[in-house]
C-alpha positions as CSV (number, residue, x, y, z in Angstrom):
1,X,122.8,103.1,70.0
2,X,119.2,102.6,72.4
3,X,116.6,100.7,71.0
4,X,114.3,103.7,70.8
5,X,116.7,106.3,68.7
6,X,117.2,103.0,66.1
7,X,113.7,102.9,65.7
8,X,113.4,106.1,65.3
9,X,116.0,106.6,63.1
10,X,114.3,103.8,61.0
11,X,110.9,105.3,61.0
12,X,112.4,108.3,59.2
13,X,114.2,106.7,56.1
14,X,111.5,104.6,55.9
15,X,110.3,108.4,55.3
16,X,112.5,109.3,52.9
17,X,112.3,106.4,51.1
18,X,109.0,107.0,50.5
19,X,109.3,110.4,48.9
20,X,112.6,109.6,47.2
21,X,111.5,111.1,43.8
22,X,114.7,109.7,41.6
23,X,116.4,106.1,41.7
24,X,119.0,107.7,43.2
25,X,117.9,108.4,46.3
26,X,115.9,105.8,46.5
27,X,118.7,103.7,46.4
28,X,120.6,105.5,49.3
29,X,117.6,106.0,51.2
30,X,117.3,101.9,50.9
31,X,121.5,101.4,51.2
32,X,121.2,103.0,54.8
33,X,117.3,102.1,55.7
34,X,119.4,97.7,55.4
35,X,122.9,99.3,57.7
36,X,120.4,100.3,60.7
37,X,118.3,97.1,60.1
38,X,121.4,94.8,60.4
39,X,122.4,96.7,63.7
40,X,119.0,96.1,65.0
41,X,118.8,94.0,68.1
42,X,117.0,90.6,66.9
43,X,116.5,89.3,70.7
44,X,115.3,86.1,69.7
45,X,112.4,84.6,72.2
46,X,114.2,81.7,74.4
47,X,113.2,79.8,77.8
48,X,113.8,82.2,81.0
49,X,113.4,79.8,83.8
50,X,112.0,81.7,87.4
51,X,112.4,80.0,90.6
52,X,108.6,81.7,93.4
53,X,108.6,78.8,96.8
54,X,105.3,80.1,98.1
55,X,102.2,78.7,95.9
56,X,100.3,82.1,96.3
57,X,103.3,83.7,95.1
58,X,103.6,81.5,91.7
59,X,100.0,81.5,91.0
60,X,100.5,85.3,91.3
61,X,103.3,84.8,89.0
62,X,101.4,83.0,86.0
63,X,98.6,84.7,85.9
64,X,100.9,87.8,85.6
65,X,102.7,85.7,83.0
66,X,99.4,84.9,81.5
67,X,98.1,88.6,81.2
68,X,101.0,89.5,79.2
69,X,100.5,86.4,76.3
70,X,102.8,84.5,77.3
71,X,102.3,81.4,78.2
72,X,103.9,79.6,81.6
73,X,105.0,76.2,81.7
74,X,107.3,73.9,83.0
75,X,109.7,70.6,82.3
76,X,108.7,67.6,82.8
77,X,111.3,66.6,85.8
78,X,111.5,70.1,87.0
79,X,110.7,71.0,91.0
80,X,106.5,72.7,91.5
81,X,108.6,76.2,92.6
82,X,110.0,76.3,88.7
83,X,108.6,78.2,86.3
84,X,109.7,78.9,83.3
85,X,108.6,81.1,80.6
86,X,108.9,81.7,76.7
87,X,109.5,85.1,75.6
88,X,111.7,87.9,75.1
89,X,114.2,87.6,77.8
90,X,114.3,91.9,77.9
91,X,110.5,91.6,78.3
92,X,109.3,88.5,80.5
93,X,112.6,89.6,83.2
94,X,112.3,93.3,83.2
95,X,108.7,94.1,82.4
96,X,106.9,90.8,84.0
97,X,109.5,89.9,87.0
98,X,110.1,93.6,88.0
99,X,106.3,93.5,88.0
100,X,105.8,90.4,90.0
101,X,107.9,91.8,92.3
102,X,106.1,94.6,93.7
103,X,103.0,92.6,93.8
104,X,104.9,90.1,95.1
105,X,105.7,91.7,98.5
106,X,102.0,94.4,98.3
107,X,100.8,90.3,98.4
108,X,103.5,88.7,101.0
109,X,102.6,92.1,103.2
110,X,99.2,91.5,102.8
111,X,99.0,88.2,103.5
112,X,101.6,88.0,107.2
113,X,98.8,90.4,108.3
114,X,95.8,88.7,108.2
115,X,97.6,85.6,109.3
116,X,98.8,88.1,112.1
117,X,95.2,89.1,112.5
118,X,93.4,85.6,112.3
119,X,96.1,84.1,115.0
120,X,95.9,86.8,117.4
121,X,91.9,86.7,117.3
122,X,91.3,82.6,117.1
123,X,94.2,81.8,119.7
124,X,95.3,84.9,121.4
125,X,98.9,84.8,120.7
126,X,101.2,88.3,120.2
127,X,104.3,87.1,119.4
128,X,104.9,86.7,116.4
129,X,108.5,84.3,116.6
130,X,109.9,81.5,119.0
131,X,112.2,82.8,121.7
132,X,115.7,82.4,121.0
133,X,117.8,79.6,123.5
134,X,121.7,79.2,123.6
135,X,122.8,76.8,122.0
136,X,123.9,73.4,123.8
137,X,127.6,72.8,124.6
138,X,128.8,69.9,122.1
139,X,129.7,67.3,123.4
C-alpha cells in the first residue's frame, strides 16, 4: 500500500466517522481508523549528510535547502564540503537533492561556458586541456 493510498483510506474512514449514526458504526470505523494509522509510515526527521565539493554548488544547495524550509548546518570538525540537513530523509533526498542535482548540472554548464569564453577572449587560448604525454619509464 502506497502512502497516497493510505492517506485516501484514512480520509474515507474519517468521513465515515463523521457520518456514523449509531454507536456500533462509530466504534467499527474508529477501530479500522486506528489500525490503518498504525500502518502509516511515521518517518522521523533525521540528520542527512551531503558532500558538495565545489563552492558554487554548495552555495546553491544551501540556498535550495533553505528555500525548502529546512536549515542546513555542519558539525564542528566536519569539512567545509559537508552539508547536513535535518528533515525527513525521503523529502530531503528525493525532492531537494534531486532538484539540486538538476540545477547544479545547469550551473556547472553555464560556469564552464563563461570560463572558456573569458579565457578565450582574454588570453586567446583555445585548447581546454593540457596535452597528454607518455609516462616516463620507471627506474
